[in-house]
N, C-alpha and C positions, 0 to 999 in steps of 0.2 A: 771363466776360462781366459778371456781377453786380459783381465787384470793379472792373472798368474803368468801368462806369456810375456807381457810387458815388464812385469816385475822381475821375472827370471832373466830377461835380457839385460835389465838394468844391473842386476847383481853379477853378471858375467857368466851365467850358465843357463841351460835350457831345461825345461821339464820334458820328461819322456812323452812319447805319443800316447801310451796307455794312461798315464796320469792326466794328460790334457783331455782325453776322451772321457775318462771317468768323471772329471770335474764338469765337462760340458754336458754330460748326460744326467747329472744330478739335478732333477727338477723338483726336489722336495720343497715343502713350504719353508723349512728352516734355511735351506740354501738360498731360496729366493729372498727371504728377509735379510739374510746376511749380505747378499749381493747388493740389494738396494740401500742398505745401511752403508756399505762400502762406497757406493756412488756419492753419498752425501758427505763423505770424509774428504776434506780439502787436501789431505796428504797425497792423494793420487794425482793431483794436478801436475806436479813436476814430472811424474812418470809419463803422463799423456803428452806433455809438452816435449819431453825428451824423445818419445817415440815418433812424434810428428816431425821433429827437426832432424833427428839423426838416424831414424830407423830404416830398415829395408822396406821393400815394397809390401811384403806381407805384414810387417810390423806396423807400417803406416796405415794399411787397410784396417788392421785390428784396432788401432788407436781411434780411427774415425768412427768405426762401429761402436766402440765404447763411448765416444763423445756423443753419438746420437742417443745412447741410453742416459748419459749424464744430463743431456739437455732436457730430458723429461722431468728432472728434479727441479723444483721451483727455486730452491735455495742455492743451486749450483752457480759458483762465481765464474761466469764465462769470460768476463773482462780480465780476471787474473790469469786465466789460461792463455788469453790472447797476448798479454804482456810478456809472460814467460816464453811463449813460442817466438815472439818477435826478438827478444833478447838472445834466445838460443840461436836463431837464424843469423843474427849479426855476429855472434860469437863464432859460429861455424864458418862464416865468410872470412873473418879475420884469421882464423886458424888455417884455413886453406891457403890464404895469401902468405902467411908466415912459413908454412911447410913448403910451399913452392920455392921460397927463397933459400932453402937449405942446400948445402953442397951435394954433389952427386954421390960422394962416398959416405954421406950421412944417411939419415932416415928420411929421405925425400918422399913426399906423398904425391901421388898423381890424382888429379881431379876426376879422372875416369876410372880409378880403381874401385873395386867392389869389396872393400874390406869389411869384415864382420865387426859388429859393435864391440865384441869382446877383444878383438885384435886392436881396435882403435883405442881402447883403454890402455894397452900396453905400449903404445908409441910414445916415446919421450919427447918433450918439448926442447927448446933451445937451452934452457937452464937445467935440464935433466929431471925435472919434476914430472910426476904422472899426470895424465889427462884427467881433469876432475870438473867437467862441465856441470854435472848435476849438483855437486856440492856448492859450486858458486851460485847456481840458480836458487838453491835453497837458502843460501845466505842472503842473497838479494831479496828473496821473498820475505825473510824474517826482518831484515832491516827496513824494508819498504822504500828502497831508494827510488824505484821506478814510480811507485804510487805517489811519493812526495814530489817528484818532478812533474807528474801529471797534475797534481793539485796546484803546484806553483804556476804552471802554464795556464791552468784553468782560471786561477785567481787573476793573473795578468790580463787574460782575455776579458774577464768580467769587469775589471777596473777600466780597461779601454772602452768597453761597451757602455759602462755607466757614464764615463766622461763624454762620450759622443751623445748619449741621451740628454745629459745636462746641457750641452751646447745647443742641441736641437730645441730643447724646452725653452732655453733663454731666447733664442731667435724667434721661436713661435710667440712667446710673450711680448717681445718687442714689436713684432708685426701686428699682434692683436691690439696693442695699445695704439699704434699708429692708425690702423684701420678704424678703430673706435672713434678717435678724434676726427678723422677725415670724413667718416660716414654719419656723424651726428646730424648735420644739416639734411643729408639725404633721408635719414630716418624720420626727421620731422616732416619733410615733404611727403614721404610715404604715409606717415600717420594722417596728414591732412587729406591726402588722396583717398586713403582708406575710409576716412570719415565721410567724405563726399559720396563714395561708392556705397557706403552703408545707408546713407540717406536716400540715395536713388533706389537702392534695393528695397528699402522700407516702403517708398512710394509704390514701387512695382509690386511689392507683396500685398499692399492694401488694394491696389487695383485688381490683382489676381484674386484676392479674397472676395472682392465685390462681384467679379465675374463668376467666381465659383459659387457664391451664394445665390446669384440669379439663376445660374444653371441648375443648381440643386432645387430651387423653388419651382422652376418649370418642370423639372423631372418629377418632383413630389406631386404637383397638381395632376400631371398626366397619369401617374400611377394611382392617385386617389380616384380619378374618374374611372379608370379601369377596374379598381376594386369595387366601386359603387355599382358598375354594370354587372360585375360578377355576383355581387350580393343580391341584386334584383333578380338575376337569372336563377340563383339558388333558391330565393324565396318563392318564385313561381313554380319551380320544380317541386319544392316541398309542399306547396298547396295542392298541386296535381297529385302528388303521391299520397297526401292526406285524404283527398276525395276518393282516390282509387282504393285506399285502404278501407275507407268507410263502406264502399260498395262491396268489396270483397268480404268484409266482416258481416254485412247483411246477408249476402249469399251464403256465407258459411253458417250463419244462424239458421237460415231456412233449410239448408241441407241437413243440418244437425237435427232440427225438429222433425223433418220428414223421415230421417233415418230412425229416430226414436219411435215415431208412430208406426213405421213399417215393422220395426222390431217387436213392438207390442202386439201388432196384428198377427204377425207370424207366430208369436208365442201363444196367442189365444187360439188360432187355427190349429196349432199343434196339439193343444189341450183338447179341442173338439175332436180332432182325428183320433187321439188316443181313447176318448170316451166312446166314439162310434165303433172303433175297433174292439173295445171291450164289450159293448152291447152286442155286436155281431158275433163275437166269440161265445157269449152267453147264449144267444139265440141258436147258434149252431149246436152247442152242447144240449140245449133243451130239445131241439129237433131230433138229435140222435137218440136221446132218451125216449122221446115219444115214439120214434120209429121202432126202437127195440121193444117197447111195450106192446105196440101193434103186432109185431112179429110173434111175440109170446102169446098174445091173445089168439092169433090165427092158429097157432100150434095147438092151443088148448081146445079151440073149436073143432078142429079136425080130429082130435082125439075123442071128443064127445060124439061126433058123427060116426066114427068107426065103432065105437062101443054100441 
């Protein structure tokens, strides 16, 4: 939608409201792909530059919105847009100055007039030719005049920078050689001083090593005595535990033997009880049978007496 409005303004006519709304409401994938491909096209750069430089408030707003979309494209040449906008602004300033110098009976333009861009195209210049800013911008973009000037200025700056760096390196080399000759004796003195310090440090290191060895020896002997005492204590404790274990083992054997004897005695007594119980049962049965026989004999005797 923004591209259509800016392009229509560039061509001298406007799209209708219904067309703009229909374009803006088309959110299909094909339209989105076409839109993003259009943003990658460098041919829209002059239109955006023209809209920013010469457009109305609404057109400038649309141009900046379109620029925010273009900035999302990695390949978009922002520097080219900046160059074209700068050239257009300078061109606009020159045109305003030239139009202010026209006579009153001519086509004098006021800086405060709010002419439409289509009307601005129809205003003739001093020589009678039509106003063609965009065509000149396109020609300058094709010829690469501004880019060449920028490259030349950049090359001149780089050459000056290289010259300054070469001078600085030359001065640094001269100072380095001077300091090297001047400091050779100082370096030798420092070397001797360093050697003396190393010897002193070596003696101090040996003394420190001797003290450290003596300290370690004393510490080792102290720890060795402590370990011997701990070893003796552990040996005594082991002997006591061994004696206690022997006593407990003997008591355990005695208890086991007594338990086995008691178990055997209980088993024998249980067998005797079972035998006595069996004999008593048999005696009871025999007594019952004897009693029954006596009763039967009594009955038989009474029968004989009655007879």
